[in-house]
C-alpha positions in Angstrom: -65.9 0.5 75.2 -65.7 2.4 78.5 -69.5 2.9 78.5 -70.1 -0.8 78.3 -67.7 -1.4 81.2 -69.5 1.1 83.4 -72.8 -0.2 82.4 -71.8 -3.8 83.3 -70.4 -2.7 86.5 -73.5 -0.7 87.4 -75.7 -3.6 86.4 -73.7 -6.0 88.6 -74.0 -3.5 91.5 -77.7 -3.2 91.1 -78.1 -7.0 90.8 -76.1 -7.4 94.1 -78.2 -4.9 95.9 -81.5 -6.6 94.8 -80.0 -10.0 95.7 -79.2 -8.8 99.2 -82.6 -7.1 99.6 -84.4 -10.3 98.6 -82.3 -12.4 101.0 -83.2 -9.9 103.8 -86.9 -10.1 102.8 -86.8 -13.9 102.9 -85.2 -13.8 106.3 -87.8 -11.4 107.7 -90.6 -13.5 106.3 -89.2 -16.6 107.8 -89.0 -14.9 111.2 -92.4 -13.3 111.1 -95.7 -14.7 112.0 -97.5 -15.9 108.8 -100.7 -14.1 109.8 -98.8 -10.9 110.3 -97.2 -11.2 106.9 -100.6 -11.8 105.3 -102.3 -8.9 106.9 -99.4 -6.3 106.7 -97.9 -7.2 103.4 -100.2 -9.2 101.1 -103.5 -7.4 101.9 -102.3 -3.9 101.2 -100.5 -4.9 98.0 -103.5 -6.9 96.9 -105.8 -4.0 97.6 -103.5 -1.7 95.6 -103.4 -4.0 92.7 -107.1 -4.5 92.7 -107.8 -0.8 92.8 -105.2 0.0 90.2 -106.2 -2.7 87.7 -110.0 -3.1 88.1 -111.4 -0.2 90.0 -112.1 3.5 89.4 -109.8 6.2 90.7 -111.9 6.5 93.9 -110.8 3.0 94.9 -107.2 3.9 94.4 -107.6 7.0 96.5 -109.3 4.9 99.2 -106.4 2.5 99.3 -104.0 5.4 99.5 -105.8 7.1 102.4 -106.2 3.9 104.3 -102.6 2.8 104.0 -101.5 6.4 105.0 -103.7 6.2 108.0 -102.3 2.8 109.0 -98.7 4.2 108.6 -99.6 7.2 110.8 -101.2 4.8 113.4 -98.1 2.7 113.6 -96.0 5.9 114.0 -98.2 7.1 116.8 -98.2 3.7 118.5 -94.4 3.6 118.4 -94.1 7.1 119.8 -96.8 7.1 122.5 -97.0 3.5 123.6 -93.8 1.7 122.8 -91.5 4.7 123.5 -92.5 5.1 127.2 -92.7 1.4 127.8 -89.1 1.0 126.4 -88.0 3.9 128.5 -89.0 2.1 131.7 -87.3 -1.1 130.8 -83.9 -2.3 131.9 -81.2 -1.9 129.2 -80.7 -5.7 128.6 -84.5 -6.1 128.1 -84.5 -3.1 125.7 -81.8 -4.8 123.6 -83.9 -8.0 123.4 -87.0 -6.0 122.2 -84.9 -4.1 119.6 -83.4 -7.4 118.4 -86.9 -8.8 117.9 -88.4 -5.7 116.3 -85.4 -4.9 114.0 -83.4 -8.0 113.3 -81.5 -6.6 110.3 -80.2 -3.5 112.2 -79.1 -5.6 115.2 -77.4 -8.5 113.4 
């Protein structure tokens, strides 16, 4: 009996976490530009699914390398471009930029 209680409690917790994550994802999608969502979310996931389901291993490696390069590019952009720009802004303008870039962390 105790195992079933723990299991139900854990299942409920997992369900609540997924429910909150999906609500957050829906909110981010509503706030984002549809073209941005298409390019940044749908295209990489579609490329992965195509490479995994229909292509040889070379295609899957290609998708892995390209998405890794995109991730690195975003990191470099944030560090070398956005960082210095944000450093030169007034604090109230920085808050506005952070609120737009990271709505979940600032709400």
